[in-house]
N, C-alpha and C positions, 0 to 999 in steps of 0.2 A: 504493499500500499504506499502511495506517495505521500510524504510528509507535507503538511500545510506550510504555506509561505509564511515565514515569520516577520512580523512588523515590529521595528524598534518602538520601545515604549515612548521615547521622545517624540516620534512621529505620530503615534496614536494620540498622545495628549495634545500635541499642536493641532491635528485634524479636529479632535473634539472641541478644542478651544474655539477654532475657527467657525464650526457649526454652531456651537452656542451663541458666539458673538453675532453670527449672521441671523439667527432666529431673534435674538434680543434687538438687533438693529431694525429688523422688519416690523417688530412689534411697536418700536419706538416711532418709525415712520408712520405706522397706522394710528397710533395714540396721539401723535402731534400732527395730524393731517390738516386739521383747520389752520394751523399756523404755517405749515410747510408748502401746501398747495399754493398759496398766493405767492410765497416766496419763489417757488419753483418757476411759477408763470412770469414773475417779474424778471428772473434771470434769463428766461427765454427771450422776452421782450427786449432785455438789455443786449443779448446777442444780436438780435434783429437791428437794433439801432446802431450798434457799432458796425455791423456789416454794411448797412445802407450809408452810414457816414463815410466809411472808406470808399464805397462806390462813387458817392456824390463828389467827395474830394478829388478823386482820381480823374472824373470826367467832367468837371465844371471848374469855372474860375474861383469858386468859393473858397474861403480858408477853411482850415479844419474845424475852427470854432463854429463857423455859420453852417457848415455841413453837418456839424453835430445837432445844431438847432432845428435845421430843416428835417433831419432823420428823426428826431424826437418828436416833432410836431406831426410828421407823417405817421409815425407808429401809434402815438396816442390817439389821434383823430380816427385812424382806422380801427383801434381798439374799441372806442366809444361808439363808432359807427356799427361795428359788428354786434355789440350788445344791443343797440337800439333796434337794429334789423331783426335780432333774435326774439326780442321782447315784444315790440310793437307789431312787427311783421307776422310774427306767429299768431298774436291776437287777432290782428285783422284778417289773416288768412283763414282761421277757423270761424271767424264770423262770417266771411263770405262764403265758405265752403258750406255752412249750415244752410245758406239760401241758394245752393246751386240750382235747384229746381223745386217746385212744389210737391212733386211725386218722389222725393228722395227715399221716403219709407218704403213705397211699392218697389222702387228699383233695388233697394237692399233685398227686399223680400223675393224679388225675381232672381237676384244673384244667389241667394241661398237655396231657393227652389232648384235652379239649374245644378248647382253643385250637388245638392242631395240626390238628383236624378242620376248624376254620374255615379255616385256612390251608392246608389240603390237603397236610399233611406226613405221610408214610406211617409213618415210624418216629421219633417223638419221643423225646427222653431222659426217664429217669425222674428222680424226686426224689433218689434215692440217687446217681445219676451226676452230677447238677448239684452236689450238696453235695460229693461226692468231688473235683470239679474245682476247688473253692474252698479256697484255703489259710486254713483257719479259725484256725490258729495265729498267722499273722501279723496277721489282723484283730483277734484278741483282744490281741495285743501292742500294736496301734495304739490300740485302745480304752482299755487301760490307761494308755498314754502320754498320751492326751487327757484322762483323769480326773485324772491327776497334774498335767497342765498347768492345769486348771481351778482345782485346789486351790491350787496355788502362784500362779496369777493372782489369785485372790481375795484371797490374802494381801497381795500388793503393791498390789492396789486399795485396800484398807483402809489400808495404809500411806500411800499417796499422799493418800487422802482425809483422814486425820488431819492431814497437814501442810498441805493446802490450807485445812482448816477453821482451823488455827492462824494461817496467813498472811492470812486475812481481817481480822484486827484492824489490820494495818498497810496494808491495800489503799488506803484513803482518802489517807493520807499519801503513798503511792507515786504516786498519780495526781496530787497536788498537786506533788510534786517533779518528775515527768515532763512536766506541762503547768502550768508557773507562770502563764500567762495564763489568766484566767477563761473568756474565750471559747473558747480551745482545749480547755480542760478540760471544758466543758459540751459540746462537740462529740464528745469522746472518751466521755463518759458516755452521750451519746445513742447512740453506735455500740453500746456495751455493752448498754445497755437493750434496743435493738432486737434484738440477737442473742439475748439472753436471752428476749425476748418470742417470738421466732421458735421457739426450741427448746421453750419451755414450751407454746406453741400447739400444735406437734407432738405433744408428750406428752399433752397433754389430748385431742386428737383420736384418737390412737392407743388411749389407754387406755379411752376410753368406747366407741368403736366396737369394740374387742377385748372389752370385757365383754359388749356386746350379741351379737357373734358367738358367743362362748362359751356364753352363756346359751341361745341357740337351739340350737347345736350339741350341748350336753350334753342338752337335752330330746329331740333327735332320736336321739342314741346310746342314751339310756336307753330310749326307746320301742322301739328295734330290738333291744335286748338285748346291745349291744357290751360286752365285758369291759373294765375299767379305763377306763371312760368319764371319770373324774375326770383320770386321767393324761392322757388325749388332750385334754381341755379345757385343761389347763395348757399342754401342747405347742402348741395352737392360738393361745393367748394369747401366748406368748412369740415364736413365729415370725411372728406378725402384726406386729411390729416390723421384719421383714426383707421389704422390698419384692419383689414379683414371686415370688421363691422361696417366701416364707412362705404365700402363697395356695396355691401348688402343693402343699406339704407338707400344709396344713391340709385341702385338699380331696381329696387322694389317699391319704394314708397310712391313716386310719381304715377306709375301703372296702377297701383291700388286705388288711388284717388281718381285715376281716369275711369275706373270701373263704375264710379258713383256718378261722375259727372256726365257721362255720354250714354245714350240709350242702348248702344251696341258694344260688343266686346272688342271690336277691331282697333279702336284708338288705344286701348289699353295694351293690346297684344303687340302693336306697332311699337308702342313705347318700350315695352318690355324687351322685345328682341333689339330694338335700336340701342337702347342704353346698355344691354349686355355686350353687344358688339363694340360699342365705344369703350367701355370698360375694359373689354378683353384686348382690343388693340393697344390701349394705354398701358395696362399691366404687364403685358408680354411682349411689346415690340418697342414702344416709345420709351418708358420709363427705364427698363434694363439697359438701354443704349446710353441714357442720360446719366446713370448712377456711376459714380466712381468706385474705385476698388476699396476706398475707406468706408464704404457703406455696404459691403458685402455680407450683411448680417444673415445668418442662417434663419430660414422661415420659421422653424420650430422656436427659435429664440425669439422672433418678432411675435409669435402667438403667445408664448409664455409671459413675455414682457407685457403684452397687451391684458392678459388675465391677471397678472400680479399686481401691476400698478392701477388697473381698473379696480381691483378689489380693494386696495389700500386707499387710493385717492379718487375713485369715482371717475367722472367724465374727464376731468383734468388730467388724472393719471393716464387715461386711454389715449389723449391727445398727446402727452409728452412721452409715451411709452417708447417709441422708436428713437426720438432724440436721447433719451436716457440710456438706451441700449447702445447707441453710437458712442456717447460719452463713455461709457463704461468699458467698451472695447478698446477705444483709444487710450484710455488711463491704464487699463491692465496690460496693454501690449508694451508699455514703456518700461515695465520692471520685470526683471528675470524671473523672480518668484512667482509672478502672476500671468506671464506670457502664455502659459499653456491654457488659462481661461479664456484669453483673447482668442487663441486658436479655435477653442470650441465655440465661441460666439460667432466667429467669421464664417462666412458661406463656403469658402474653398480652403480654409485652412491657412490662409496668408493674410493676417491682418495688415502686414506691410507690403501688400503686393503692388502698391503704387510707387514702388522705388523707381527713379528716374533711370536707373541702369537697365531696367527690364522694358522700358517703354521709349526707347530712342527712336524707333521707326513708327511709333504710334501717335496720332494726332491727338493732343490732350483734349479732354471734354472740359466744358465750362467749370464743372465741379472740380477737376484736377487743377485748373487754373487757381481756384480758390486755395487749394491745399499749397500750390506753389507759391503764391503770394505769402501764406503763413509761414513757410520756410524762409523766404527772403526777409520777413521780419525778424525771425530768429537770427538770421545772419547779421542784420543791422544791429541786433542787440549785442551779439558777440563781438562785432567790431568796435562798439562803443565802450 
């Protein structure tokens, strides 16, 4: 009989300690979610502001200070506009949707009857019976509570963002104080630049592909005649930042409402097929070509990250799940002791596959240009 593999006691103790620390850290993140979720969202907005500021400063005659003011104004206005559309647009949408037609009840009954006929159900329930079985008052209360949470969360996000912007002034002095050695300081800055480049690359890919999807979806919904096509276009763009679930909402929600709006099933069927084709082309043709190697996250990791952060932080966690996974892979890849974790998180086992030595003959993508700019910034820091 083959003897079992012996594990040193020091290794077993260290692994047990890491496991306990991971569980304790996860519980702390869940327990402090009301405090940490607006902070995480503020950091996310700060990265967006910094990226837009550098983009404006490089392509316009504005100084770095005015470019920062322009980027801050753009992001804050966009943030408030998004909240306004979500809150007021959703309320107006459902108000108009309730009056799509005077025979909305019979239309739902017809859908239920046709569905029951396909499933060979003899006595299907009516729309009135289904509505009566739902506790609408409790759902309205939950909706009001969620709206209140969005408003208060937005306030705290802006408060955190203001303090983060103010603390940027002393960031360099803090780095010097934490890493007195120039070599260690340059390594820390390289980690920071790589994390920032990964998040900015993710934002660039999702924004551009989301705009393409929204344009095609808006044309399709307008051609079919779906009401509130602009509201659905905004919803599709926002949920596009949530992996897996975002595609399901974008591809199924408009066709479901088309079932109620139109007297026939053809508009809903056209929307369903058309949106699925748009999402398929974007997810399997366009997006993979735009993604850089620093975002080659394993699909299983994306799914697990979505479930984990969604469980701990709700919708905000779902929204930030992929950027957090990109950040984790970039940080873990910088240290020898945790490099194997970065390999497991990566899609092809090469978290550093964007090495310039391996892509001399390859035309760099816009996302790889972002990473290259981050490396040049590190080089400037080393030279100074």
